[in-house]
C-alpha positions as CSV (number, residue, x, y, z in Angstrom):
1,M,-31.3,-18.6,2.3
2,L,-28.7,-16.1,3.1
3,I,-25.5,-17.9,4.9
4,A,-22.6,-15.4,6.5
5,L,-19.4,-17.4,7.2
6,T,-17.2,-15.4,10.0
7,R,-15.0,-16.6,12.3
8,P,-13.7,-15.9,15.8
9,V,-11.6,-12.6,16.8
10,S,-8.0,-14.8,17.8
11,E,-6.3,-14.0,21.1
12,S,-3.6,-12.3,18.5
13,L,-5.3,-9.5,17.4
14,A,-3.3,-7.1,18.5
15,E,-0.9,-8.1,16.1
16,C,-2.4,-7.6,13.1
17,A,-0.8,-6.3,10.0
18,L,-1.8,-2.7,9.8
19,T,-1.1,0.1,6.4
20,H,-2.7,3.0,7.1
21,L,-3.2,2.8,10.5
22,E,-0.9,3.9,13.7
23,R,-1.1,0.9,15.8
24,V,-2.9,1.4,19.1
25,P,-4.1,-0.9,22.0
26,I,-6.7,-2.9,21.5
27,D,-9.3,-4.1,24.2
28,L,-10.3,-8.0,23.1
29,D,-13.0,-8.7,25.2
30,R,-14.4,-5.3,23.4
31,A,-14.0,-6.3,20.3
32,R,-15.3,-10.2,21.2
33,H,-18.3,-8.2,22.2
34,Q,-18.5,-6.6,19.4
35,H,-17.9,-9.5,16.7
36,A,-21.1,-10.7,18.7
37,A,-23.0,-8.3,18.3
38,Y,-22.0,-7.9,14.9
39,E,-23.3,-11.4,13.9
40,D,-26.7,-11.3,16.4
41,A,-27.3,-7.8,13.9
42,L,-27.2,-11.1,11.0
43,R,-29.4,-13.7,12.4
44,A,-31.6,-10.7,13.6
45,L,-31.9,-9.9,9.6
46,G,-32.5,-13.7,9.4
47,V,-29.1,-15.1,8.0
48,R,-27.5,-18.1,9.0
49,V,-24.2,-17.7,10.7
50,I,-21.8,-20.3,10.5
51,R,-18.5,-20.0,12.0
52,A,-14.8,-21.4,10.8
53,P,-12.6,-22.5,13.0
54,A,-11.1,-20.0,15.9
55,A,-7.5,-19.4,14.8
56,D,-5.7,-17.7,17.4
57,E,-2.5,-17.9,16.0
58,L,-3.3,-15.9,12.7
59,P,-4.6,-12.1,14.1
60,D,-6.5,-11.3,11.3
61,A,-8.7,-14.3,10.9
62,V,-12.2,-12.5,12.1
63,F,-11.5,-10.3,8.6
64,I,-12.7,-13.5,6.6
65,E,-14.0,-11.8,3.4
66,D,-10.1,-11.2,2.4
67,T,-9.9,-15.0,2.2
68,A,-12.7,-14.9,-0.8
69,L,-14.5,-14.0,-3.0
70,V,-18.4,-16.3,-3.8
71,L,-20.3,-16.0,-6.6
72,D,-23.2,-17.9,-7.1
73,E,-21.5,-20.1,-9.5
74,V,-18.3,-20.3,-8.2
75,A,-16.0,-19.4,-4.6
76,V,-12.6,-18.5,-5.9
77,I,-9.7,-18.8,-3.2
78,A,-7.7,-15.4,-2.3
79,R,-4.1,-14.7,-2.4
80,P,-4.0,-12.3,0.8
81,G,-1.0,-9.8,0.0
82,A,-0.4,-9.5,3.2
83,V,2.1,-12.6,3.7
84,S,1.3,-13.0,7.6
85,R,-2.1,-13.7,6.6
86,R,-1.5,-16.6,3.5
87,R,-2.6,-19.5,5.8
88,E,-6.3,-18.3,6.4
89,P,-7.8,-19.0,2.6
90,E,-7.9,-22.9,3.4
91,P,-9.5,-23.8,6.1
92,V,-12.6,-21.1,4.8
93,A,-12.0,-23.0,1.1
94,A,-13.3,-26.1,3.2
95,I,-16.2,-24.9,3.8
96,L,-17.2,-23.6,1.1
97,S,-16.4,-26.7,-1.3
98,Q,-19.9,-27.9,0.6
99,F,-21.5,-25.3,-0.8
100,R,-19.7,-24.3,-4.4
101,P,-16.9,-24.9,-7.0
102,V,-13.6,-23.6,-5.8
103,Q,-11.0,-22.4,-7.8
104,H,-7.8,-21.1,-6.4
105,L,-5.5,-17.9,-7.0
106,V,-1.6,-18.6,-7.2
107,A,2.0,-16.7,-7.4
108,P,2.5,-14.6,-8.2
109,A,-1.1,-13.9,-7.7
110,T,-1.9,-11.4,-4.7
111,L,-5.9,-10.4,-3.8
112,D,-7.7,-9.5,-0.3
113,G,-11.4,-9.9,-0.8
114,G,-11.6,-6.5,0.9
115,D,-10.9,-5.5,-2.8
116,I,-14.0,-6.2,-4.5
117,L,-17.1,-5.2,-4.8
118,L,-20.1,-6.9,-7.1
119,V,-22.4,-4.8,-9.0
120,G,-24.8,-7.4,-10.5
121,R,-22.5,-9.2,-13.2
122,T,-19.5,-6.3,-12.5
123,I,-16.8,-6.8,-10.6
124,Y,-14.6,-3.9,-9.4
125,A,-11.5,-4.7,-8.2
126,G,-9.4,-3.2,-6.4
127,L,-5.4,-2.4,-6.9
128,S,-4.4,-1.3,-3.4
129,S,-1.1,-2.3,-1.8
130,R,-2.9,-6.0,-1.0
131,T,-4.1,-7.0,-4.8
132,N,-2.1,-7.3,-8.0
133,E,-2.2,-7.2,-11.3
134,A,-2.0,-10.5,-11.4
135,G,-4.4,-11.2,-9.0
136,V,-6.4,-9.0,-10.9
137,K,-6.5,-11.1,-13.7
138,Q,-6.7,-14.9,-12.3
139,L,-9.2,-13.5,-10.9
140,A,-11.1,-12.5,-14.2
141,A,-9.8,-15.6,-15.9
142,H,-11.9,-18.1,-13.0
143,V,-15.0,-16.1,-13.4
144,G,-15.4,-15.1,-17.1
145,V,-16.4,-17.9,-18.0
146,F,-19.4,-17.3,-16.0
147,G,-20.1,-14.1,-17.7
148,Y,-18.7,-11.6,-15.1
149,E,-16.9,-8.8,-16.5
150,V,-13.9,-7.2,-14.0
151,V,-12.9,-3.4,-13.7
152,S,-9.7,-2.6,-12.7
153,V,-9.6,0.7,-9.8
154,P,-6.7,2.0,-8.2
155,V,-7.3,3.0,-4.5
156,R,-5.1,5.3,-3.0
157,S,-4.8,6.5,0.8
158,C,-7.1,3.4,2.1
159,L,-6.6,-0.5,2.8
160,H,-8.9,-1.7,-0.3
161,L,-11.8,-0.9,-2.6
162,K,-14.1,-1.9,-0.1
163,S,-12.7,0.9,2.1
164,A,-13.9,3.4,0.2
165,V,-16.6,2.4,-1.5
166,S,-19.7,-0.5,-0.8
167,Q,-23.0,-1.2,-2.6
168,V,-26.2,0.2,-0.4
169,D,-29.0,0.0,-3.4
170,D,-29.4,-1.3,-6.5
171,Q,-27.8,1.0,-8.3
172,L,-26.6,3.6,-5.4
173,L,-23.4,3.0,-3.8
174,L,-21.4,4.6,-0.6
175,L,-18.0,6.1,-1.4
176,N,-15.2,8.5,-0.1
177,P,-14.2,10.2,-3.8
178,Q,-10.9,11.0,-1.8
179,W,-10.0,7.6,-1.9
180,V,-11.5,5.8,-5.5
181,P,-12.4,8.2,-8.6
182,A,-16.5,8.2,-8.9
183,E,-16.2,8.0,-12.5
184,V,-15.1,4.5,-12.8
185,F,-18.7,3.0,-11.4
186,A,-20.3,5.0,-14.6
187,G,-24.1,4.3,-14.6
188,L,-24.3,4.0,-11.0
189,E,-25.3,6.5,-8.5
190,Y,-23.3,7.8,-5.6
191,L,-23.8,9.6,-2.1
192,A,-20.2,10.9,-0.2
193,V,-19.4,10.5,3.2
194,A,-20.0,13.3,5.5
195,D,-17.3,15.3,6.1
196,G,-15.1,14.0,9.2
197,E,-15.9,10.8,8.9
198,A,-13.7,9.4,6.0
199,G,-13.5,5.7,6.4
200,A,-17.9,5.9,6.4
201,A,-17.8,4.3,3.1
202,N,-18.5,0.8,4.1
203,A,-21.4,-0.5,4.8
204,L,-22.9,-4.2,4.8
205,R,-25.6,-4.9,2.7
206,V,-27.9,-7.8,3.8
207,G,-31.6,-7.4,1.7
208,D,-32.7,-3.8,2.5
209,A,-31.1,-3.7,5.3
210,L,-27.4,-1.8,5.7
211,I,-25.6,-3.3,8.8
212,Y,-23.1,-0.2,9.4
213,P,-20.5,1.0,12.0
214,V,-22.1,3.1,14.9
215,H,-19.5,5.4,15.0
216,Y,-20.2,7.1,11.3
217,P,-23.7,8.8,13.2
218,W,-23.4,11.8,10.0
219,T,-23.0,9.3,7.0
220,A,-25.5,6.9,9.4
221,G,-28.0,10.2,8.9
222,R,-27.3,10.6,4.8
223,L,-28.3,6.5,4.5
224,A,-31.6,7.0,6.5
225,K,-32.4,10.4,4.5
226,R,-32.1,8.3,1.4
227,G,-34.4,5.6,2.8
228,L,-32.4,3.0,3.5
229,E,-32.8,0.8,6.7
230,V,-29.7,1.2,8.7
231,V,-28.6,-1.2,11.6
232,P,-26.0,0.0,13.4
233,V,-23.2,-1.8,15.2
234,P,-20.1,-0.9,16.9
235,C,-17.4,-1.9,15.7
236,D,-14.9,1.0,17.1
237,E,-12.2,-2.1,18.1
238,L,-12.5,-3.9,15.5
239,A,-11.7,-0.8,13.6
240,K,-8.6,-0.3,15.1
241,A,-7.1,-3.2,12.8
242,E,-7.9,-1.7,9.9
243,G,-11.6,-3.9,10.3
244,G,-15.0,-2.9,9.0
245,V,-18.4,-5.1,8.5
246,T,-18.1,-6.1,5.3
247,C,-14.6,-7.5,6.2
248,C,-16.2,-9.8,9.5
249,S,-18.4,-12.5,7.2
250,L,-18.5,-14.0,3.6
251,L,-22.2,-14.0,2.4
252,L,-23.8,-16.5,0.1
253,N,-27.5,-17.7,-1.0
254,T,-27.9,-21.2,-0.7
255,P,-30.9,-23.0,-1.7
256,G,-32.5,-24.3,1.4
257,G,-29.1,-23.3,4.0
């Protein structure tokens, strides 16, 4: 069974950490309705949703992906690059420990889960404003014993690696070539985002379907033309906090759930 860990939208969401976007007003009720629709989309695809405890004092807590990398063998608990987010991982680690052995990154490492793209046994790790070389090195030490290769990827002009690229099929990536070098992903095909939709490379693959932002219709059309099932969700309010569809859940397989 596939499980998705999610976390409620915090009362303090408007105070979120921003790197590449200007701060604009966020409608909290609308953000919460969009997050509920996202969880409903996961359930409709057969995913069991487990909510971590709310943390209204932590503005970015809804973006739970950044707290960990979950593999079949282990959960590696991240150390977020933004100091304001350093208290987010521990409650998530407590839940993950019920399903996986847990390892922690420690200072001087910083790493956000949004900078990690898993493709088969290769882990692409983005070097960004939130993830440093020490974080990638520690991650490689934790996962190398299980046979994973870690490949560093420079990220430019966006928050996280998965702002620029995500996996949409076994051998196909959705990618913004202005934000991440396509040649890093040798052996994989990529589909470029549509013109005018720079942030459209973030898609959440769930089985054979893609949970995908409704506000990127042209790129959604490209995905559909490739024969991919696109499940549109409203998430433009959360996007004001630099959030995407992968950010709002941690997916893990578990026998019987």
